[in-house]
N, C-alpha and C positions, 0 to 999 in steps of 0.2 A: 861237459857232461851232458848227456842226452837224457831227457825224462820221458818215460814211456807214456803213451796216450792214456792208459788206464789210471796212472798216477795223477795226471792232469784232471781227469774227471772227478777223482776223489777230492782234490783240492777245491775244485769249483763247487762241488756239492757242499763241502764244509763251509766255505765262504757264504754261500747262499743261505744256509741254515742259520748261521750267526747273524746275517743281515736281517732275516725274517724275525728272529727272536728279539733283536734289538728294536725293530720297528713296533712290534706288538707291545713290548714293555713301555715304550714311549707313548704309544697311542692310548693305552688304558690308564696310564698314570698321570696324564696331563688333561684336565677337563677343558673342553672348548670354552672360550670366553663367552659370558652371558648365559651359560647353562649351569645354574647352581643346584639343580635337582629339586625335589619336592620341598616346599616351604614348611617349616615347623610351626608350632603354635605361637601366637603373639607373645612377646617377652613379658608383657604386663598381665598376661592371663585374661585379657578382656575378650568379650564376645565379638567374633567377626561375623559380618553378614554372610549368609549362605549365598553361593553363586547363583545368580538369577532370581534371588528373593525379591518379591514384589511388595510394594506398599499396600496396606489394607488387610482385610480379613481373609484368611484362607483355612480350608478344612482338609485334613488328611487323616482318614480313618476315624478314630475316636479322639482326635486332637484338633483344637481350634486355636489359631495363632493370629495375632495382629502385629504388624510390623510398621515401622516408621518409614520415611522417605528414603533412608539410607539402607533399609533392609534389616535393621536391628529389631529384635523382639521387644515389644512394649508389654505385652502380657500373653499368657497362653494357659489353656486349660485342657486337661486330659481326663477322660471318663473311663473308669473301669467297668461301669455298668452300661446302661442304655445311653445313646447319644443321638439327638436329632437336630438338624439345622434347616430352618426355613430361610432360604436365601432371599426370597422376595420380601418377606416381612423383616428380615434382619434379626431373627430371634433364634437362639440356640438353647437347648435344654439337655441336661444330662444328670446321671445319678452316679454316686460314689466318685466324686470328682476331686482332682488336685489342681488348684488354681495358683498361678505364680505371676507376680508383678516384678518387672526388672527395671530398676532405676540406677542412676549413677552413684558412685561412691559407696558401693556395696549395700545400698539401701534397697531392700527387697521386701516382699510380703508373700507369704505362702498360706493358702487356705485349703483345708480339707472339709468336705461337706457331703452329706447324703444326697442333697438335691441342689441343682444349680440352674439358673436362667440368666442369660445375657440378652439385653436389648441394645443392639448396635446403634440405632438411631438416637437413643436416649443416653448412650454412654454409661449404662449402669449394668452391674452384675449383682445378682441376688443369690444368697446362699441360705438354705433352710434345713431344718431337721437336726440341729445340734452341730455346731461347727468348731473347728480347731484352727487357731491363727498363730503364726510364728513369724519373727523377723530377726535378722542378724544385726542390723544397725538402726535403732538400738536393739539390744538383745532382749526380746520380750516374747511372751507366749500367753495366750488366754483362750478361753472357750466361751461360747454364748449359744443361745438358741438359734439366732438368725443374724444376718448381716447384709448390708448393701454396700457395694464399692462403686464410687464415682470414678470412672476410668479417666475422664478428662481432668478432674480436679485432684485426683490422687488422695481421696478421702474415704476411709472405711468407717461405716456406722454400724455398730453392733447393738443388739437389744436382747433383753430377757436373760437374767441369770448370768451376767458377765462375771467371770472369775479368772484371775490370772496373776502374772508376776512380771515386773519390770526388773530384770535380773541385774542390770548394771547399777541400779539404785538399791538393790537388796529389798525391794518393795513388793508386797503382796496386796492385792486389792479385790474388792467385790463391789459391784455396782448394778444399777438397773439398766444403764445404757453406757456406751463408750464410743467416742468419736476420735479417730486417729488420723491426723493430718500428716501425710508422709512428707510433703514438701516443707511444711512449716515445722516439722519435727515436734509435734505437740499432741498430748492426750487430753481429752476433756471427758471426765466421767460424771454421770448424773444419776438421778433417781435414788438417792440415798447411798452414799459412798462410805465404805470402810477401808482404811488403809493401815497396814501393819508393816513396821520396819524395825526389826529387832524387838526390843521391849516397848517400843513406841506404838501407840494405836490412836488413830484419829477418825472422826466421823464428821460428815458434812453433807449438805444437799448436793453440792457440786465441787469437784476438784479439777484444777487445770495444772498439768505438768508441762513446762516449757523445757525441752531437752537442750536447746541451744544455749539458753541463758542459765540453765540449771536452777530454775525457780519453780516452786509449787505454790499455788494460790488456793485458798479454801473459801467457800462461799456458802452462807446460810446454815444456821443452827450448828455451828462448829463446836465440837467437843474433842478434847485431847487428853490423853492420859499415858502415864508411864506404868507399865506392869512388870512385876518381878517374877 
């Protein structure tokens, strides 16, 4: 049986089309080895250093950021109002600022303040004009007239009209001053302290709360009472 030339051409065209489709299906369904595509976020939700992030202090718009040697953020501040940075003096000032400290184990500190100043050489940040402070671990929130944060020691010192709550203890407090040691996980309140916990109320010249040991120490002119 003889096959016409036109019929051969049809067979050849069909075979070529099938081969092309098969190749395309194979090519796009099998990813080349070593090419996994764009990486997703870390499984632990941790903060990854930005590509090319450098150690030290950097300014971008109204935001000031300090990073460690690995490029991770140590602290950052963003100003919704005015913001100035004197690179030579190492001094930054801003208004209507939001300041954040980032530590390990979900320990952080967030401060909102009308006025802010950081002196990089002294490792201190100062907040004035009535501030609001919050943290996740421990879960705490308080307000004060002013505060200073020691960037190197991770200690916040607040003064004048300190009022707040240590939520994980169900504790409300008032004090003339408050020192919060983030690394030591301890609060030291002074200047005439009033603490309320449910129906319990206590007053003292100074109160220390050790969060690690879950201990509270009262010092000077201590008075305690149960109120119905």
